[in-house]
The first five atom37 places (N, CA, C, CB, O) and aatype in JSON, in Angstrom:
{
  "aatype": [12, 15, 2, 19, 13, 15, 3, 11, 13, 6, 9, 19, 2, 0, 16, 16, 6, 0, 7, 15, 1, 16, 9, 14, 9, 8, 14, 8, 9, 0, 5, 16, 19, 0, 1, 1, 19, 3, 16, 15, 16, 3, 7, 18, 10, 10, 15, 7, 10, 16, 13, 2, 1, 18, 7, 3, 1, 15, 2, 0, 9, 7, 11, 1, 13, 7, 1, 10, 11, 0, 15, 10, 7, 18, 7, 11, 3, 8, 19, 13, 8, 15, 10, 16, 11, 7, 13, 0, 16, 5, 10, 6, 2, 0, 16, 9, 14, 19, 16, 19, 19, 0, 1, 10, 12, 7, 8, 6, 9, 5, 7, 5, 16, 13, 7, 2, 18, 15, 3, 7, 10, 0, 10, 11, 7, 10, 1, 6, 0, 9, 15, 8, 19, 3, 17, 15, 10, 3],
  "atom_mask": [
    [1, 1, 1, 1, 1],
    [1, 1, 1, 1, 1],
    [1, 1, 1, 1, 1],
    [1, 1, 1, 1, 1],
    [1, 1, 1, 1, 1],
    [1, 1, 1, 1, 1],
    [1, 1, 1, 1, 1],
    [1, 1, 1, 1, 1],
    [1, 1, 1, 1, 1],
    [1, 1, 1, 1, 1],
    [1, 1, 1, 1, 1],
    [1, 1, 1, 1, 1],
    [1, 1, 1, 1, 1],
    [1, 1, 1, 1, 1],
    [1, 1, 1, 1, 1],
    [1, 1, 1, 1, 1],
    [1, 1, 1, 1, 1],
    [1, 1, 1, 1, 1],
    [1, 1, 1, 0, 1],
    [1, 1, 1, 1, 1],
    [1, 1, 1, 1, 1],
    [1, 1, 1, 1, 1],
    [1, 1, 1, 1, 1],
    [1, 1, 1, 1, 1],
    [1, 1, 1, 1, 1],
    [1, 1, 1, 1, 1],
    [1, 1, 1, 1, 1],
    [1, 1, 1, 1, 1],
    [1, 1, 1, 1, 1],
    [1, 1, 1, 1, 1],
    [1, 1, 1, 1, 1],
    [1, 1, 1, 1, 1],
    [1, 1, 1, 1, 1],
    [1, 1, 1, 1, 1],
    [1, 1, 1, 1, 1],
    [1, 1, 1, 1, 1],
    [1, 1, 1, 1, 1],
    [1, 1, 1, 1, 1],
    [1, 1, 1, 1, 1],
    [1, 1, 1, 1, 1],
    [1, 1, 1, 1, 1],
    [1, 1, 1, 1, 1],
    [1, 1, 1, 0, 1],
    [1, 1, 1, 1, 1],
    [1, 1, 1, 1, 1],
    [1, 1, 1, 1, 1],
    [1, 1, 1, 1, 1],
    [1, 1, 1, 0, 1],
    [1, 1, 1, 1, 1],
    [1, 1, 1, 1, 1],
    [1, 1, 1, 1, 1],
    [1, 1, 1, 1, 1],
    [1, 1, 1, 1, 1],
    [1, 1, 1, 1, 1],
    [1, 1, 1, 0, 1],
    [1, 1, 1, 1, 1],
    [1, 1, 1, 1, 1],
    [1, 1, 1, 1, 1],
    [1, 1, 1, 1, 1],
    [1, 1, 1, 1, 1],
    [1, 1, 1, 1, 1],
    [1, 1, 1, 0, 1],
    [1, 1, 1, 1, 1],
    [1, 1, 1, 1, 1],
    [1, 1, 1, 1, 1],
    [1, 1, 1, 0, 1],
    [1, 1, 1, 1, 1],
    [1, 1, 1, 1, 1],
    [1, 1, 1, 1, 1],
    [1, 1, 1, 1, 1],
    [1, 1, 1, 1, 1],
    [1, 1, 1, 1, 1],
    [1, 1, 1, 0, 1],
    [1, 1, 1, 1, 1],
    [1, 1, 1, 0, 1],
    [1, 1, 1, 1, 1],
    [1, 1, 1, 1, 1],
    [1, 1, 1, 1, 1],
    [1, 1, 1, 1, 1],
    [1, 1, 1, 1, 1],
    [1, 1, 1, 1, 1],
    [1, 1, 1, 1, 1],
    [1, 1, 1, 1, 1],
    [1, 1, 1, 1, 1],
    [1, 1, 1, 1, 1],
    [1, 1, 1, 0, 1],
    [1, 1, 1, 1, 1],
    [1, 1, 1, 1, 1],
    [1, 1, 1, 1, 1],
    [1, 1, 1, 1, 1],
    [1, 1, 1, 1, 1],
    [1, 1, 1, 1, 1],
    [1, 1, 1, 1, 1],
    [1, 1, 1, 1, 1],
    [1, 1, 1, 1, 1],
    [1, 1, 1, 1, 1],
    [1, 1, 1, 1, 1],
    [1, 1, 1, 1, 1],
    [1, 1, 1, 1, 1],
    [1, 1, 1, 1, 1],
    [1, 1, 1, 1, 1],
    [1, 1, 1, 1, 1],
    [1, 1, 1, 1, 1],
    [1, 1, 1, 1, 1],
    [1, 1, 1, 1, 1],
    [1, 1, 1, 0, 1],
    [1, 1, 1, 1, 1],
    [1, 1, 1, 1, 1],
    [1, 1, 1, 1, 1],
    [1, 1, 1, 1, 1],
    [1, 1, 1, 0, 1],
    [1, 1, 1, 1, 1],
    [1, 1, 1, 1, 1],
    [1, 1, 1, 1, 1],
    [1, 1, 1, 0, 1],
    [1, 1, 1, 1, 1],
    [1, 1, 1, 1, 1],
    [1, 1, 1, 1, 1],
    [1, 1, 1, 1, 1],
    [1, 1, 1, 0, 1],
    [1, 1, 1, 1, 1],
    [1, 1, 1, 1, 1],
    [1, 1, 1, 1, 1],
    [1, 1, 1, 1, 1],
    [1, 1, 1, 0, 1],
    [1, 1, 1, 1, 1],
    [1, 1, 1, 1, 1],
    [1, 1, 1, 1, 1],
    [1, 1, 1, 1, 1],
    [1, 1, 1, 1, 1],
    [1, 1, 1, 1, 1],
    [1, 1, 1, 1, 1],
    [1, 1, 1, 1, 1],
    [1, 1, 1, 1, 1],
    [1, 1, 1, 1, 1],
    [1, 1, 1, 1, 1],
    [1, 1, 1, 1, 1],
    [1, 1, 1, 1, 1]
  ],
  "atom_positions": [
    [[-20.75, -18.55, 14.68], [-22.17, -18.43, 14.58], [-22.74, -19.75, 14.08], [-22.56, -17.27, 13.65], [-22.92, -19.95, 12.88]],
    [[-23.0, -20.62, 14.98], [-23.42, -21.98, 14.62], [-24.85, -22.06, 14.11], [-23.27, -22.88, 15.8], [-25.24, -23.09, 13.57]],
    [[-25.63, -21.0, 14.25], [-27.03, -21.06, 13.83], [-27.31, -20.26, 12.57], [-27.91, -20.55, 14.93], [-28.47, -20.12, 12.18]],
    [[-26.27, -19.74, 11.92], [-26.44, -18.97, 10.69], [-25.7, -19.7, 9.57], [-25.91, -17.51, 10.86], [-24.52, -20.03, 9.7]],
    [[-26.41, -19.94, 8.49], [-25.85, -20.64, 7.34], [-25.97, -19.76, 6.12], [-26.57, -22.0, 7.12], [-26.55, -18.67, 6.2]],
    [[-25.45, -20.19, 5.0], [-25.48, -19.35, 3.8], [-26.9, -19.13, 3.27], [-24.63, -19.97, 2.71], [-27.16, -18.13, 2.6]],
    [[-27.82, -20.04, 3.56], [-29.17, -19.95, 3.01], [-30.28, -19.9, 4.05], [-29.41, -21.09, 2.11], [-31.46, -19.78, 3.7]],
    [[-29.93, -20.0, 5.34], [-30.95, -20.04, 6.39], [-30.31, -19.69, 7.73], [-31.63, -21.44, 6.46], [-29.09, -19.7, 7.89]],
    [[-31.17, -19.39, 8.69], [-30.71, -19.32, 10.06], [-31.72, -20.02, 10.95], [-30.5, -17.86, 10.51], [-32.9, -20.11, 10.62]],
    [[-31.23, -20.51, 12.07], [-32.06, -21.25, 12.99], [-32.22, -20.47, 14.28], [-31.48, -22.64, 13.26], [-31.24, -20.0, 14.87]],
    [[-33.45, -20.34, 14.69], [-33.74, -19.72, 15.98], [-33.92, -20.87, 16.97], [-35.01, -18.77, 15.93], [-34.82, -21.69, 16.82]],
    [[-33.06, -20.91, 17.96], [-33.11, -21.98, 18.97], [-33.35, -21.36, 20.34], [-31.79, -22.81, 18.96], [-33.1, -20.18, 20.55]],
    [[-33.83, -22.15, 21.24], [-34.09, -21.71, 22.61], [-35.05, -20.52, 22.67], [-32.8, -21.35, 23.29], [-34.87, -19.63, 23.5]],
    [[-36.05, -20.5, 21.81], [-37.05, -19.43, 21.84], [-37.96, -19.66, 23.06], [-37.89, -19.4, 20.52], [-37.93, -20.71, 23.68]],
    [[-38.75, -18.66, 23.37], [-39.62, -18.77, 24.54], [-40.79, -19.72, 24.32], [-40.15, -17.4, 24.91], [-41.38, -20.2, 25.29]],
    [[-41.13, -20.01, 23.06], [-42.19, -20.98, 22.77], [-41.66, -22.01, 21.78], [-43.47, -20.27, 22.21], [-40.65, -21.78, 21.11]],
    [[-42.34, -23.13, 21.71], [-41.95, -24.17, 20.75], [-42.04, -23.65, 19.32], [-42.84, -25.41, 20.93], [-41.18, -23.94, 18.5]],
    [[-43.08, -22.88, 19.03], [-43.26, -22.33, 17.68], [-42.16, -21.31, 17.34], [-44.63, -21.67, 17.56], [-41.81, -21.14, 16.17]],
    [[-41.62, -20.66, 18.36], [-40.58, -19.66, 18.14], [-39.27, -20.26, 17.68], [0.0, 0.0, 0.0], [-38.49, -19.61, 16.98]],
    [[-39.01, -21.5, 18.06], [-37.8, -22.19, 17.6], [-38.07, -22.7, 16.2], [-37.4, -23.37, 18.57], [-38.93, -23.57, 15.99]],
    [[-37.35, -22.16, 15.22], [-37.66, -22.47, 13.84], [-36.48, -22.17, 12.93], [-38.88, -21.69, 13.38], [-35.49, -21.56, 13.34]],
    [[-36.59, -22.62, 11.68], [-35.6, -22.33, 10.65], [-36.22, -21.36, 9.67], [-35.12, -23.64, 9.94], [-37.35, -21.55, 9.22]],
    [[-35.48, -20.31, 9.34], [-35.97, -19.29, 8.43], [-34.98, -19.13, 7.29], [-36.2, -17.93, 9.18], [-33.78, -18.95, 7.52]],
    [[-35.46, -19.2, 6.05], [-34.56, -18.98, 4.92], [-34.09, -17.53, 4.87], [-35.24, -19.36, 3.6], [-34.83, -16.62, 5.24]],
    [[-32.87, -17.33, 4.41], [-32.35, -15.97, 4.23], [-32.78, -15.48, 2.86], [-30.78, -15.94, 4.39], [-32.51, -16.12, 1.85]],
    [[-33.44, -14.35, 2.84], [-33.91, -13.77, 1.58], [-32.69, -13.45, 0.71], [-34.78, -12.49, 1.83], [-31.7, -12.94, 1.21]],
    [[-32.76, -13.75, -0.59], [-31.6, -13.5, -1.46], [-31.14, -12.05, -1.48], [-31.94, -13.92, -2.86], [-29.96, -11.78, -1.72]],
    [[-32.05, -11.1, -1.22], [-31.66, -9.68, -1.23], [-30.74, -9.32, -0.08], [-32.9, -8.82, -1.18], [-30.03, -8.31, -0.16]],
    [[-30.72, -10.11, 0.99], [-29.86, -9.79, 2.13], [-28.78, -10.83, 2.38], [-30.7, -9.64, 3.37], [-28.05, -10.74, 3.36]],
    [[-28.66, -11.8, 1.5], [-27.69, -12.88, 1.7], [-26.26, -12.35, 1.82], [-27.77, -13.88, 0.55], [-25.5, -12.81, 2.67]],
    [[-25.89, -11.38, 0.97], [-24.53, -10.83, 1.05], [-24.31, -10.07, 2.35], [-24.27, -9.9, -0.14], [-23.23, -10.15, 2.94]],
    [[-25.32, -9.33, 2.79], [-25.2, -8.6, 4.05], [-25.05, -9.56, 5.21], [-26.42, -7.7, 4.27], [-24.22, -9.34, 6.1]],
    [[-25.83, -10.63, 5.22], [-25.73, -11.62, 6.29], [-24.35, -12.26, 6.27], [-26.83, -12.72, 6.14], [-23.73, -12.41, 7.33]],
    [[-23.85, -12.63, 5.1], [-22.51, -13.23, 5.0], [-21.45, -12.27, 5.52], [-22.2, -13.63, 3.54], [-20.53, -12.69, 6.22]],
    [[-21.56, -10.99, 5.19], [-20.59, -10.0, 5.66], [-20.64, -9.87, 7.17], [-20.85, -8.63, 5.0], [-19.61, -9.79, 7.83]],
    [[-21.84, -9.85, 7.72], [-21.97, -9.72, 9.18], [-21.43, -10.94, 9.89], [-23.44, -9.5, 9.56], [-20.84, -10.83, 10.97]],
    [[-21.61, -12.12, 9.31], [-21.05, -13.34, 9.89], [-19.52, -13.23, 9.9], [-21.51, -14.6, 9.1], [-18.88, -13.56, 10.9]],
    [[-18.96, -12.78, 8.79], [-17.5, -12.68, 8.67], [-16.89, -11.63, 9.59], [-17.13, -12.36, 7.25], [-15.73, -11.76, 10.0]],
    [[-17.66, -10.59, 9.92], [-17.11, -9.49, 10.73], [-17.59, -9.5, 12.17], [-17.46, -8.17, 10.1], [-17.27, -8.6, 12.94]],
    [[-18.36, -10.51, 12.55], [-18.87, -10.57, 13.92], [-17.72, -10.65, 14.91], [-19.82, -11.77, 14.09], [-16.76, -11.4, 14.71]],
    [[-17.82, -9.88, 15.97], [-16.79, -9.89, 17.01], [-17.2, -10.68, 18.24], [-16.44, -8.48, 17.4], [-16.39, -10.9, 19.15]],
    [[-18.46, -11.1, 18.28], [-18.92, -11.79, 19.48], [-19.78, -13.03, 19.2], [-19.71, -10.83, 20.32], [-20.39, -13.58, 20.12]],
    [[-19.82, -13.47, 17.95], [-20.59, -14.67, 17.62], [-22.05, -14.43, 17.32], [0.0, 0.0, 0.0], [-22.8, -15.38, 17.08]],
    [[-22.48, -13.17, 17.32], [-23.85, -12.82, 17.0], [-23.9, -12.13, 15.64], [-24.47, -11.92, 18.09], [-22.95, -11.45, 15.24]],
    [[-25.01, -12.3, 14.94], [-25.19, -11.64, 13.66], [-25.18, -10.12, 13.83], [-26.49, -12.1, 13.0], [-24.6, -9.41, 13.01]],
    [[-25.82, -9.64, 14.88], [-25.76, -8.21, 15.23], [-24.77, -8.07, 16.38], [-27.2, -7.65, 15.63], [-25.12, -8.24, 17.55]],
    [[-23.54, -7.76, 16.05], [-22.45, -7.68, 17.03], [-22.51, -6.41, 17.86], [-21.11, -7.76, 16.35], [-23.1, -5.41, 17.46]],
    [[-21.89, -6.49, 19.03], [-21.67, -5.32, 19.85], [-22.85, -4.86, 20.67], [0.0, 0.0, 0.0], [-22.82, -3.77, 21.23]],
    [[-23.9, -5.66, 20.76], [-25.05, -5.29, 21.58], [-24.81, -5.72, 23.02], [-26.36, -5.93, 21.03], [-24.24, -6.78, 23.27]],
    [[-25.24, -4.91, 23.96], [-25.05, -5.23, 25.37], [-26.23, -6.06, 25.89], [-24.9, -3.94, 26.19], [-27.33, -6.03, 25.34]],
    [[-25.96, -6.79, 26.95], [-26.98, -7.59, 27.61], [-27.57, -6.78, 28.76], [-26.4, -8.95, 28.13], [-26.86, -6.03, 29.43]],
    [[-28.88, -6.95, 28.98], [-29.47, -6.32, 30.16], [-29.27, -7.25, 31.36], [-30.98, -6.01, 29.94], [-28.62, -8.29, 31.24]],
    [[-29.82, -6.91, 32.48], [-29.61, -7.7, 33.7], [-30.22, -9.1, 33.63], [-30.17, -6.97, 34.89], [-29.92, -9.95, 34.46]],
    [[-31.09, -9.33, 32.63], [-31.71, -10.64, 32.47], [-30.99, -11.48, 31.41], [-33.18, -10.48, 32.09], [-31.46, -12.57, 31.06]],
    [[-29.87, -10.99, 30.9], [-29.13, -11.71, 29.87], [-29.78, -11.6, 28.5], [0.0, 0.0, 0.0], [-29.6, -12.48, 27.66]],
    [[-30.52, -10.54, 28.28], [-31.29, -10.33, 27.06], [-30.7, -9.15, 26.29], [-32.8, -10.09, 27.39], [-30.3, -8.16, 26.9]],
    [[-30.66, -9.24, 24.97], [-30.11, -8.16, 24.14], [-31.21, -7.36, 23.42], [-29.16, -8.74, 23.11], [-30.89, -6.47, 22.63]],
    [[-32.49, -7.66, 23.69], [-33.57, -7.01, 22.94], [-33.62, -5.5, 23.17], [-34.9, -7.62, 23.33], [-33.94, -4.76, 22.24]],
    [[-33.33, -5.03, 24.37], [-33.33, -3.58, 24.61], [-32.3, -2.9, 23.72], [-33.05, -3.27, 26.09], [-32.57, -1.85, 23.14]],
    [[-31.12, -3.49, 23.62], [-30.05, -2.91, 22.82], [-30.43, -2.91, 21.33], [-28.74, -3.67, 23.04], [-30.12, -1.97, 20.61]],
    [[-31.08, -3.98, 20.89], [-31.53, -4.03, 19.49], [-32.55, -2.93, 19.23], [-32.14, -5.43, 19.16], [-32.47, -2.24, 18.21]],
    [[-33.49, -2.76, 20.14], [-34.51, -1.73, 19.99], [-33.9, -0.33, 19.96], [0.0, 0.0, 0.0], [-34.31, 0.51, 19.16]],
    [[-32.91, -0.09, 20.8], [-32.26, 1.22, 20.82], [-31.47, 1.45, 19.53], [-31.33, 1.34, 22.03], [-31.49, 2.55, 18.98]],
    [[-30.78, 0.42, 19.04], [-30.03, 0.57, 17.79], [-30.99, 0.85, 16.65], [-29.19, -0.69, 17.5], [-30.72, 1.7, 15.8]],
    [[-32.12, 0.12, 16.61], [-33.13, 0.36, 15.58], [-33.65, 1.8, 15.67], [-34.3, -0.64, 15.72], [-33.78, 2.47, 14.64]],
    [[-33.93, 2.26, 16.87], [-34.45, 3.61, 17.06], [-33.49, 4.67, 16.54], [0.0, 0.0, 0.0], [-33.91, 5.64, 15.9]],
    [[-32.21, 4.51, 16.82], [-31.22, 5.47, 16.33], [-31.12, 5.43, 14.81], [-29.84, 5.19, 16.96], [-31.02, 6.47, 14.16]],
    [[-31.16, 4.23, 14.23], [-31.07, 4.09, 12.77], [-32.28, 4.74, 12.1], [-30.97, 2.61, 12.36], [-32.12, 5.5, 11.15]],
    [[-33.47, 4.44, 12.58], [-34.67, 5.0, 11.93], [-34.71, 6.51, 12.07], [-35.95, 4.38, 12.53], [-35.14, 7.2, 11.15]],
    [[-34.28, 7.03, 13.2], [-34.25, 8.48, 13.38], [-33.25, 9.12, 12.41], [-33.89, 8.84, 14.84], [-33.52, 10.18, 11.84]],
    [[-32.1, 8.47, 12.23], [-31.09, 9.02, 11.32], [-31.57, 9.0, 9.87], [-29.78, 8.24, 11.45], [-31.08, 9.77, 9.04]],
    [[-32.52, 8.11, 9.57], [-33.08, 8.02, 8.22], [-34.32, 8.89, 8.04], [-33.41, 6.58, 7.89], [-34.91, 8.93, 6.96]],
    [[-34.71, 9.59, 9.11], [-35.83, 10.51, 9.02], [-37.2, 9.93, 9.33], [0.0, 0.0, 0.0], [-38.21, 10.58, 9.07]],
    [[-37.24, 8.73, 9.89], [-38.53, 8.14, 10.25], [-38.93, 8.6, 11.65], [-38.46, 6.59, 10.2], [-38.08, 8.79, 12.51]],
    [[-40.23, 8.78, 11.86], [-40.73, 9.29, 13.13], [-41.25, 8.22, 14.06], [0.0, 0.0, 0.0], [-40.96, 7.03, 13.89]],
    [[-42.03, 8.65, 15.04], [-42.53, 7.76, 16.09], [-43.54, 6.74, 15.59], [-43.16, 8.58, 17.18], [-43.8, 5.74, 16.27]],
    [[-44.13, 6.97, 14.42], [-45.1, 6.02, 13.87], [-44.43, 4.74, 13.38], [-45.89, 6.67, 12.73], [-45.09, 3.72, 13.22]],
    [[-43.14, 4.8, 13.14], [-42.39, 3.64, 12.67], [-41.64, 3.03, 13.85], [-41.41, 4.02, 11.52], [-40.69, 3.61, 14.36]],
    [[-42.09, 1.86, 14.26], [-41.5, 1.17, 15.4], [-40.92, -0.16, 14.92], [-42.55, 0.95, 16.53], [-41.12, -0.57, 13.78]],
    [[-40.2, -0.82, 15.81], [-39.56, -2.07, 15.43], [-40.57, -3.08, 14.88], [-38.83, -2.66, 16.63], [-40.27, -3.79, 13.91]],
    [[-41.74, -3.15, 15.48], [-42.75, -4.1, 15.02], [-43.41, -3.68, 13.71], [-43.8, -4.27, 16.08], [-44.2, -4.45, 13.15]],
    [[-43.11, -2.49, 13.21], [-43.58, -2.1, 11.88], [-43.01, -3.06, 10.83], [-43.18, -0.64, 11.55], [-43.65, -3.34, 9.82]],
    [[-41.79, -3.56, 11.08], [-41.18, -4.53, 10.17], [-41.98, -5.83, 10.16], [-39.72, -4.81, 10.57], [-42.23, -6.42, 9.11]],
    [[-42.39, -6.27, 11.34], [-43.19, -7.49, 11.46], [-44.53, -7.32, 10.74], [-43.42, -7.84, 12.94], [-44.97, -8.2, 10.01]],
    [[-45.15, -6.18, 10.97], [-46.44, -5.89, 10.33], [-46.29, -5.86, 8.81], [-47.0, -4.54, 10.84], [-47.12, -6.42, 8.09]],
    [[-45.25, -5.21, 8.31], [-45.0, -5.15, 6.87], [-44.72, -6.51, 6.28], [0.0, 0.0, 0.0], [-45.18, -6.81, 5.17]],
    [[-43.97, -7.33, 7.0], [-43.66, -8.69, 6.57], [-44.94, -9.5, 6.42], [-42.69, -9.37, 7.56], [-45.17, -10.14, 5.39]],
    [[-45.77, -9.48, 7.46], [-47.03, -10.22, 7.42], [-47.94, -9.71, 6.32], [-47.75, -10.12, 8.78], [-48.58, -10.5, 5.62]],
    [[-48.01, -8.4, 6.15], [-48.87, -7.8, 5.13], [-48.43, -8.2, 3.73], [-48.85, -6.28, 5.25], [-49.27, -8.54, 2.89]],
    [[-47.13, -8.18, 3.47], [-46.64, -8.57, 2.15], [-46.96, -10.04, 1.86], [-45.13, -8.33, 2.04], [-47.34, -10.39, 0.75]],
    [[-46.8, -10.9, 2.86], [-47.11, -12.32, 2.65], [-48.6, -12.54, 2.44], [-46.62, -13.14, 3.84], [-49.0, -13.37, 1.62]],
    [[-49.43, -11.81, 3.18], [-50.87, -11.93, 3.0], [-51.27, -11.47, 1.59], [-51.63, -11.12, 4.07], [-52.07, -12.12, 0.93]],
    [[-50.71, -10.35, 1.16], [-51.02, -9.84, -0.18], [-50.54, -10.76, -1.29], [-50.42, -8.48, -0.37], [-51.06, -10.73, -2.4]],
    [[-49.54, -11.58, -0.98], [-49.06, -12.57, -1.95], [-49.87, -13.87, -1.85], [-47.56, -12.86, -1.72], [-49.55, -14.85, -2.51]],
    [[-50.91, -13.87, -1.02], [-51.81, -15.0, -0.76], [-51.07, -16.25, -0.27], [-52.58, -15.35, -2.02], [-51.41, -17.37, -0.63]],
    [[-50.05, -16.02, 0.57], [-49.34, -17.13, 1.2], [-50.24, -17.69, 2.3], [-47.93, -16.67, 1.78], [-50.79, -16.92, 3.09]],
    [[-50.41, -19.0, 2.38], [-51.29, -19.59, 3.4], [-50.9, -19.16, 4.83], [-51.25, -21.12, 3.3], [-49.72, -19.02, 5.15]],
    [[-51.91, -18.97, 5.64], [-51.7, -18.47, 7.0], [-50.79, -19.4, 7.81], [-53.04, -18.3, 7.71], [-50.05, -18.93, 8.66]],
    [[-50.84, -20.71, 7.55], [-49.96, -21.62, 8.3], [-48.49, -21.37, 7.95], [-50.33, -23.08, 8.0], [-47.63, -21.49, 8.82]],
    [[-48.21, -21.04, 6.71], [-46.83, -20.76, 6.3], [-46.35, -19.46, 6.94], [-46.72, -20.66, 4.74], [-45.23, -19.4, 7.46]],
    [[-47.19, -18.43, 6.92], [-46.84, -17.15, 7.53], [-46.6, -17.34, 9.03], [-47.96, -16.1, 7.29], [-45.63, -16.82, 9.58]],
    [[-47.46, -18.09, 9.68], [-47.31, -18.33, 11.12], [-46.0, -19.04, 11.41], [-48.49, -19.16, 11.65], [-45.32, -18.7, 12.38]],
    [[-45.63, -20.01, 10.6], [-44.36, -20.72, 10.82], [-43.17, -19.77, 10.65], [-44.23, -21.9, 9.84], [-42.23, -19.81, 11.44]],
    [[-43.2, -18.94, 9.63], [-42.11, -17.98, 9.42], [-42.0, -16.99, 10.57], [-42.32, -17.23, 8.11], [-40.89, -16.59, 10.94]],
    [[-43.13, -16.6, 11.13], [-43.14, -15.59, 12.18], [-43.01, -16.17, 13.58], [-44.4, -14.79, 12.08], [-42.92, -15.43, 14.56]],
    [[-43.01, -17.5, 13.69], [-42.87, -18.13, 14.99], [-44.13, -18.12, 15.82], [0.0, 0.0, 0.0], [-44.08, -18.1, 17.05]],
    [[-45.28, -18.15, 15.15], [-46.56, -18.19, 15.85], [-47.1, -19.6, 15.89], [-47.57, -17.25, 15.18], [-46.79, -20.43, 15.03]],
    [[-47.9, -19.88, 16.89], [-48.51, -21.2, 17.04], [-49.47, -21.46, 15.88], [-49.25, -21.31, 18.39], [-50.15, -20.55, 15.39]],
    [[-49.52, -22.72, 15.46], [-50.47, -23.16, 14.44], [-51.64, -23.82, 15.18], [-49.8, -24.17, 13.39], [-51.43, -24.73, 15.99]],
    [[-52.84, -23.35, 14.91], [-54.02, -23.87, 15.58], [-54.58, -25.08, 14.82], [-55.09, -22.78, 15.7], [-54.44, -25.18, 13.6]],
    [[-55.22, -25.96, 15.55], [-55.93, -27.08, 14.95], [-55.12, -28.37, 14.96], [0.0, 0.0, 0.0], [-53.9, -28.37, 15.07]],
    [[-55.84, -29.45, 14.84], [-55.23, -30.78, 14.87], [-54.3, -31.04, 13.68], [-56.31, -31.83, 14.92], [-53.16, -31.48, 13.86]],
    [[-54.8, -30.78, 12.48], [-54.1, -31.2, 11.28], [-52.69, -30.65, 11.21], [-54.87, -30.77, 10.05], [-51.73, -31.41, 11.13]],
    [[-52.53, -29.31, 11.25], [-51.21, -28.71, 11.12], [-50.6, -28.41, 12.49], [-51.28, -27.44, 10.3], [-49.38, -28.5, 12.65]],
    [[-51.43, -28.06, 13.46], [-50.93, -27.72, 14.78], [-50.34, -28.89, 15.53], [0.0, 0.0, 0.0], [-49.33, -28.75, 16.22]],
    [[-50.97, -30.05, 15.41], [-50.51, -31.22, 16.18], [-49.75, -32.25, 15.36], [-51.68, -31.88, 16.82], [-48.85, -32.91, 15.88]],
    [[-50.09, -32.4, 14.08], [-49.54, -33.51, 13.33], [-48.45, -33.15, 12.32], [-50.62, -34.19, 12.62], [-47.65, -34.01, 11.95]],
    [[-48.41, -31.93, 11.88], [-47.41, -31.57, 10.88], [-46.08, -31.21, 11.53], [-47.91, -30.39, 10.03], [-46.04, -30.57, 12.58]],
    [[-45.0, -31.64, 10.91], [-43.66, -31.26, 11.35], [-43.23, -29.94, 10.74], [-42.65, -32.35, 11.0], [-42.11, -29.47, 10.98]],
    [[-44.09, -29.33, 9.95], [-43.77, -28.03, 9.36], [-43.43, -28.13, 7.89], [0.0, 0.0, 0.0], [-43.19, -29.21, 7.35]],
    [[-43.42, -26.98, 7.27], [-43.13, -26.88, 5.85], [-41.64, -27.02, 5.62], [-43.64, -25.55, 5.28], [-40.84, -26.5, 6.4]],
    [[-41.26, -27.72, 4.57], [-39.85, -27.88, 4.22], [-39.25, -26.53, 3.85], [-39.68, -28.88, 3.05], [-39.97, -25.61, 3.46]],
    [[-37.93, -26.42, 3.99], [-37.23, -25.16, 3.73], [-37.52, -24.62, 2.33], [-35.73, -25.36, 3.89], [-37.6, -23.41, 2.15]],
    [[-37.68, -25.49, 1.36], [-37.98, -25.05, -0.01], [-39.28, -24.26, -0.06], [-38.06, -26.27, -0.96], [-39.35, -23.22, -0.72]],
    [[-40.3, -24.72, 0.63], [-41.58, -24.02, 0.66], [-41.5, -22.7, 1.41], [0.0, 0.0, 0.0], [-42.12, -21.72, 1.01]],
    [[-40.73, -22.67, 2.5], [-40.53, -21.43, 3.24], [-39.77, -20.42, 2.39], [-39.78, -21.7, 4.56], [-40.09, -19.23, 2.39]],
    [[-38.78, -20.89, 1.66], [-38.0, -20.02, 0.78], [-38.89, -19.42, -0.31], [-36.82, -20.8, 0.14], [-38.78, -18.24, -0.64]],
    [[-39.76, -20.23, -0.87], [-40.7, -19.75, -1.9], [-41.6, -18.66, -1.32], [-41.56, -20.92, -2.47], [-41.83, -17.64, -1.97]],
    [[-42.1, -18.87, -0.11], [-42.97, -17.87, 0.51], [-42.23, -16.57, 0.77], [-43.56, -18.41, 1.82], [-42.73, -15.49, 0.47]],
    [[-41.05, -16.67, 1.32], [-40.31, -15.47, 1.69], [-39.82, -14.69, 0.46], [-39.11, -15.85, 2.57], [-39.51, -13.51, 0.55]],
    [[-39.77, -15.36, -0.67], [-39.35, -14.67, -1.9], [-40.35, -13.61, -2.33], [-39.15, -15.69, -3.02], [-40.03, -12.76, -3.17]],
    [[-41.56, -13.65, -1.78], [-42.59, -12.66, -2.11], [-42.41, -11.35, -1.36], [-43.95, -13.23, -1.81], [-43.07, -10.36, -1.66]],
    [[-41.51, -11.33, -0.38], [-41.27, -10.13, 0.39], [-40.27, -9.25, -0.37], [-40.75, -10.47, 1.83], [-39.22, -9.73, -0.79]],
    [[-40.61, -7.98, -0.53], [-39.74, -7.06, -1.26], [-39.75, -5.69, -0.58], [-40.2, -6.93, -2.74], [-40.76, -4.99, -0.6]],
    [[-38.63, -5.32, 0.02], [-38.52, -4.06, 0.72], [-37.87, -2.99, -0.16], [-37.72, -4.24, 2.0], [-37.62, -1.87, 0.3]],
    [[-37.59, -3.31, -1.41], [-36.93, -2.31, -2.27], [-37.87, -1.14, -2.52], [-36.5, -2.95, -3.62], [-39.09, -1.27, -2.43]],
    [[-37.29, -0.02, -2.82], [-38.07, 1.19, -3.02], [-38.46, 1.41, -4.47], [-37.29, 2.39, -2.52], [-39.06, 2.43, -4.81]],
    [[-38.14, 0.48, -5.32], [-38.45, 0.61, -6.75], [-39.93, 0.56, -7.01], [-37.76, -0.46, -7.55], [-40.36, 0.66, -8.16]]
  ]
}
């Protein structure tokens, strides 16, 4: 797994330039990520997913998510993008600047200053922003 490190992972070959990015690994999941790297059977963080006819694994990820959420008692109101929505909401509530959130989520940055001239926020700043996300039930 050449794109997964102990403290970050890199998304390469995304469909947009903004989609290709480096994302820090949240400390709450660092051990899980390390375990998955060590036990991967096919070089992917989520092993064992099948490819569709377009060479894409997203359908398999969606189906695995659907089975997991159903087994945990979640209904049709909870979809895969609920995680994205929750992530964005937590960062907004932590008053993280919209440009930082957009970079973490792989969205385009609008405007000359940050959209055209900035090379992006350093990993330290991204790590600080992502530290505000908390999925614990406490």
